[in-house]
C-alpha positions, 0 to 999 in steps of 0.5 A: 499499499505504501508503495502505491501511495508513494508512486501516486505521490511521485506521479503528482509531483512529477506531472506538476513540476517544471522539467530539467533544462539539460537535454530538454528536447528529449526530456520534455517529450518524455515527461510531458507524455506521462499524464496521458499514459496515466490516463490511458492506464486507468481506462486499460488496467493491464497497462497499469504496472508498466505505466507506474514503472515508467512514472517511477523511473521518470521521477528518478531521472528527473531528480537527476536532471535537476541535480545536473543543473547544479552539477554539470559533471552529472550530464553524461549520467543524466543523458544515459538515464534519459536514453534508457527512459526513452527506450522504456517509453518506446517499448511501451509504445510497441506494446500499445501497437501490438494491443491495437492489432490484437483488439482488431483480431478479437473485434474488441471495439472497446479497447480499440477505441481507447487505443485510438483516442489515446493519440499514442498510435501513429494513425497514418502509418497503420491507416490501411489496417485501421480503415477497413476495420473501422468501416466494418465495425463502426457504422455511426462514425463515432471515433473523430480521429478516424473520421478525420483520417477518412476525410484524408483518405478521400482527399489523398484519392482525389489528389492521387487521381489528379496527379495521375491525370497530370502525369498522363498528360506529361507522358502524352506530351512527351510522346508527342514531342518524340514523334515530332522530333522523329519526324523531323529526323526522317525529314532531315534524313530524306533531305540529306539523301536527296542532296546526296543523290543530286550530288552524284547525279551531278557528278555523273553528268559532269563526268559525261561532259568532261569525257565528251569534251576530251574526244 
């Protein structure tokens, strides 16, 4: 009981404290996401232990970050701790993606909805798998994030058709240009051959005239 009380206390202080300044680009990204992870764990209890462990480790890392602001010699140690914390977070994200696909396999629309609404899933990367499932199992259009994805899908299709039309126009223009150039080359070749024939004929006539003069 004391452990869970301490975890809750750490979580509260962690979420409302400012973040350490060293390596803030990585640190802020992790620390500022913790509240959303905790919210998701409340709706999906199977994530509770993993999220609690992440929050607890983040608290220790954050404390080290504040010490680093005073003692720069701790910078290397803090950066390594941040990287380890980020690996832990990435592992949790991988688990969320696996849960998403298991929820689709099991037709578990409740878990599916919670994971989509968590904003931890990169919807664009898995859109081709999400959209067919959503269309089949959600007739009322109840997930705003996926409705936006559907609208984007329609726009992408329109844009793709327009791009294809432009591409086909460019191909046709290139084909016509090649035909014109080929035609010019044929005409030039014919003219060159005609000039050659005329030169040969002139040469033949001149030779005949010279031979007649000699006689």
